[in-house]
Steps between C-alpha positions, in 0.01 A plus 500: 500500500748372755377312805704362790349206683587353834403154636551400866203288593686202639866385464622676203598870467455594132490808283439551118465779262243472210480739209161546319364191658686263269874567527652358813811702548616323814393237760695441815417237771672443826408160639496419868526111461827506697343696782206259554656165393621413861141531624333304225256776420458870498558692834298831455731709731805389317335575166421849609853569613641372180269724293620807699854415423454442128216725377721799416774310327248291301317809385821679428624199284164484309524870406872470408426197280221676332709832449229696668513756780229531769403841366436356153221269625130561435376278774606243777307194580534261790334180620228594742398150595439212563805387693692556831401831625837589634658422165235685302534808716876539416446487122189723518661755727807525280283549188285764684799693616670499148178603334443781750846638447455494122130597496393178333196281508555202732297202392405211727494168312339170607763226493250252346430750207873493440508120466187510286672745256841350518433317173533836320875499588564209256479490123187266469206685639126418506194703406232572761330338669709217630501250788805554728627259758715655779692232685751629765617481862205685632233461226330234285231690300312490174397839341321614184701791371254726309751769410805675655300644786217246554555160680240258630610241754315165456714272713743525787689286754310379805800423708862441380597649177690309245841658581437470868438134463827465307686671779352294775568169318860614425553584866353160603746321267787707618554656148529854600332828408337609261329169441381539136826492318665226711186271467492565135870398465447189711192407311687480163647174628187354640190331382172705490281192554714348767271613784132573481465826688153630517347776292253741661239584240249641756150561374416409137465851383763661719813679376655524841809329609601299810853366532512425882376143436772405260764662733363296786501185284863552440562542881317170569681309230843616624401422866380147413817428315710614795301284735574200279865594460445520120733707288335810354519539119509884500491544117174286484339688796582834325379393160182351630429802718585741223256321266221500745525885535541561130201272417257700710650842389473402132162315496312779697644766275387297184162453664466874553604577132230250373224631727553872395569418147853666497769318300801703626679398825793693670711351771649741765656507839809339645386148459431582142876466445472119582585325176267206559206720555578702184527181294183340659295816435629531149416142414146505640424836333608360167269200561206754555607714208586791728790738480752520801710809570797466734695794633888465503584314819680797657182704475286226679673570827449827680646795306448868436451469130150360540414781756616747224264350245199514730604852622536632148132404422376646823693830420356504148142454612532749792385226746732575784477697825573868439605544866763236503649609835204362671506171313538189725618153431281185554578131591221361288360604166165684509208342325511586130859624455 
């Protein structure tokens, strides 16, 4: 069974070909970092224009790498949401058109489901159920993943997501965009305990996240230092900020695993590529006698391979819209994806 998947939810145009749900024949990603870097964040209109320019060559390259023709496919999957509606429409419209021409099923995939199943793109995979932490630019969420098609959200961000906080702090410090990689690089030379930035634990039994407070704390710290004409130690600020974010992400995930009696934890999303977060989660899980499963870093950031995994299981189960031409995209995930 051959499935082509397309991802265009935000600032990457991606395509992948998956065989029989397990063999990834190709995965191509066109990043828009250079497009958005001058603005310190994603400009939706520019993202849409870039998707229009790259969608065809990216899909063509994925098919060529896989050694597959369009008429050999059994189905096409595309990200339906959540994300930037303009960007989503380009990937979904392309998928619908190709599916219509070849008389193939067109499967709408939730982007979050892709992240939750991205662990199956690696060699070390968990059994069900497992606790999954998704940490990215737009999402900080905890799920119980019951099987390939059933996911229960038990925690989410209330304001700034983890990746969003990284981007804003990086912009404040003049480090560029995207913020995650550059802050992680600077943090390697800093001291994690140098500055005591706050951790927002919220209510005692809450699995939700809030990172606007720690972001504001960094802003205040920098402003006070400038008012006193004190030199800023950028590595220490980055290391201390990164540790504050990682602490909350890790401890709430461990707390969720304890509460629901699940000893398997999966990390996903773009921030899941952060080395300190990976180390911290692994260490704490070992202390709690839990297993941690980490996708390869290149499958943490947005990609079409994870959309292919989720699309394959929807196809196999028959849980997709039969009249795909009428399928629409959405900016936020529906309840109970």
